[in-house]
C-alpha positions as CSV (number, residue, x, y, z in Angstrom):
1,M,-10.5,50.2,-29.4
2,L,-8.9,46.2,-30.0
3,D,-6.0,45.4,-32.6
4,R,-6.2,41.7,-32.1
5,A,-5.1,42.0,-27.8
6,T,-3.6,45.7,-28.1
7,L,-5.9,48.4,-27.0
8,V,-5.8,51.8,-29.0
9,F,-6.6,55.0,-27.7
10,V,-7.2,56.7,-30.8
11,E,-7.3,60.7,-31.0
12,V,-8.9,62.4,-33.8
13,R,-8.3,65.4,-34.9
14,Y,-10.0,67.6,-38.0
15,R,-8.5,70.7,-39.6
16,S,-10.6,72.5,-42.4
17,S,-7.6,74.5,-43.2
18,M,-4.0,74.4,-42.9
19,H,-4.2,78.1,-42.3
20,Y,-3.2,77.4,-38.2
21,G,-1.1,74.1,-39.1
22,G,-2.7,70.8,-39.8
23,A,-4.3,68.0,-37.9
24,L,-1.3,66.5,-36.8
25,E,0.4,69.3,-35.5
26,S,-2.7,69.5,-33.0
27,I,-1.1,67.5,-31.5
28,T,0.9,69.5,-28.7
29,P,3.1,67.6,-25.8
30,A,0.2,68.9,-23.5
31,K,-2.4,67.7,-25.3
32,Q,-0.8,64.1,-25.3
33,E,-0.4,64.2,-21.6
34,K,-4.3,65.2,-21.6
35,I,-4.8,61.8,-23.8
36,M,-2.3,59.8,-21.7
37,L,-4.1,61.0,-18.7
38,A,-7.6,60.0,-19.9
39,A,-6.1,56.6,-20.7
40,Q,-5.0,56.2,-17.5
41,S,-8.8,57.0,-16.0
42,F,-9.6,54.5,-18.5
43,L,-7.5,51.9,-17.0
44,H,-8.6,52.5,-13.5
45,Q,-12.0,52.2,-13.8
46,H,-11.8,49.4,-16.2
47,P,-9.0,46.9,-14.7
48,Q,-9.4,44.5,-17.0
49,W,-8.0,45.8,-19.7
50,Q,-4.9,46.7,-17.4
51,N,-2.7,43.9,-18.4
52,N,-3.4,44.4,-22.1
53,A,-0.6,46.3,-24.1
54,C,-2.0,50.0,-25.0
55,R,-0.9,52.7,-27.8
56,F,-2.1,55.6,-29.1
57,D,-2.9,55.9,-32.9
58,V,-3.7,59.7,-34.3
59,V,-6.7,59.7,-37.0
60,A,-6.2,63.4,-39.1
61,L,-8.2,64.7,-41.4
62,H,-8.0,68.1,-42.9
63,G,-10.2,69.8,-46.0
64,N,-13.1,68.8,-47.2
65,C,-12.7,65.0,-47.5
66,P,-14.6,62.8,-49.0
67,N,-11.9,60.7,-49.8
68,T,-8.8,59.5,-48.9
69,R,-6.4,62.3,-49.7
70,G,-6.7,64.3,-46.9
71,F,-7.1,61.4,-44.8
72,Q,-3.9,60.2,-42.0
73,W,-3.6,57.5,-39.4
74,L,-0.8,57.9,-37.6
75,R,-0.4,54.1,-35.7
76,H,1.7,54.6,-32.1
77,A,2.2,58.1,-32.7
78,F,3.4,58.6,-28.9
79,M,4.1,56.4,-25.7
80,L,3.1,56.2,-22.6
């Protein structure tokens, strides 16, 4: 996604219940590493984006959320 000149990698997570933790808690350091490796691979394959600033956002959904109560958008969720 582009936010002005910033290339944004967005991880979308969903949890139907909080029994094993919420959607945000499911973004472990290991998962963050995988997302960053995927971003590096994307940038390697698409060099036209390599000079843009990058950021990582997380969109977290939980429960049966037809409205915004179960929706969170965390910008700058973690750093490369």
